[in-house]
C-alpha positions as CSV (number, residue, x, y, z in Angstrom):
1,M,0.0,0.0,0.0
2,N,1.8,3.1,-1.3
3,L,0.4,6.4,-0.3
4,T,1.5,9.6,-2.1
5,A,2.1,12.7,-0.1
6,R,-1.0,14.3,-1.7
7,E,-3.2,11.4,-0.5
8,V,-1.8,11.6,3.1
9,I,-2.4,15.4,3.2
10,R,-5.9,15.0,1.9
11,M,-6.8,12.2,4.4
12,L,-5.4,14.2,7.3
13,L,-7.4,17.3,6.3
14,V,-10.6,15.2,6.0
15,L,-10.0,13.5,9.3
16,L,-9.3,16.8,11.0
17,V,-12.5,18.3,9.7
18,V,-14.5,15.3,10.7
19,V,-13.1,15.3,14.3
20,V,-13.7,19.0,14.6
21,V,-17.3,18.7,13.4
22,Q,-17.9,15.8,15.7
23,F,-16.7,17.5,18.8
24,T,-18.2,20.9,18.1
25,L,-21.5,20.5,16.2
26,C,-22.6,17.0,16.8
27,L,-22.2,17.1,20.6
28,D,-24.9,19.8,20.7
29,L,-27.2,18.0,18.4
30,R,-29.6,15.6,20.1
31,I,-31.8,13.0,18.4
32,G,-33.9,11.1,20.9
33,G,-31.6,12.0,23.7
34,A,-28.5,10.8,22.0
35,H,-26.0,12.6,19.8
36,P,-24.8,11.2,16.4
37,D,-21.3,9.8,16.0
38,I,-20.1,10.7,12.5
39,I,-16.7,9.4,13.2
40,L,-18.0,5.8,12.9
41,G,-19.0,6.5,9.3
42,V,-15.5,7.6,8.2
43,A,-13.9,4.2,7.8
44,P,-16.7,2.6,5.7
45,V,-16.9,5.7,3.4
46,A,-13.1,5.7,3.1
47,G,-13.1,2.0,2.3
48,L,-15.6,2.5,-0.5
49,A,-13.9,5.5,-1.9
50,I,-10.2,4.5,-1.8
51,G,-10.1,0.8,-1.1
52,A,-10.4,-1.6,1.8
53,R,-6.8,-1.4,3.1
54,K,-6.6,2.3,3.0
55,G,-10.0,2.6,4.5
56,A,-8.9,0.4,7.4
57,L,-5.9,2.7,7.9
58,V,-8.1,5.7,7.9
59,G,-10.4,4.1,10.4
60,F,-7.4,3.3,12.7
61,V,-6.0,6.9,12.4
62,V,-9.4,8.6,13.0
63,G,-10.0,6.3,16.0
64,L,-6.7,7.4,17.5
65,G,-7.4,11.0,16.7
66,A,-10.8,10.9,18.4
67,D,-9.5,9.4,21.6
């Protein structure tokens, strides 16, 4: 799995935006008393968009970033 510098930068920017949106907007949004967790959707979407191995890597990185 070879990642170009452009792919790495693009993934990091997308992950940063998702984490910021999760911890700023989604924590205030309540649906039935619970707030949505958009971080869970990042790995499947990345897997569909860029492939299973890279999607797994994105899921791992966003999980670390969210913690």
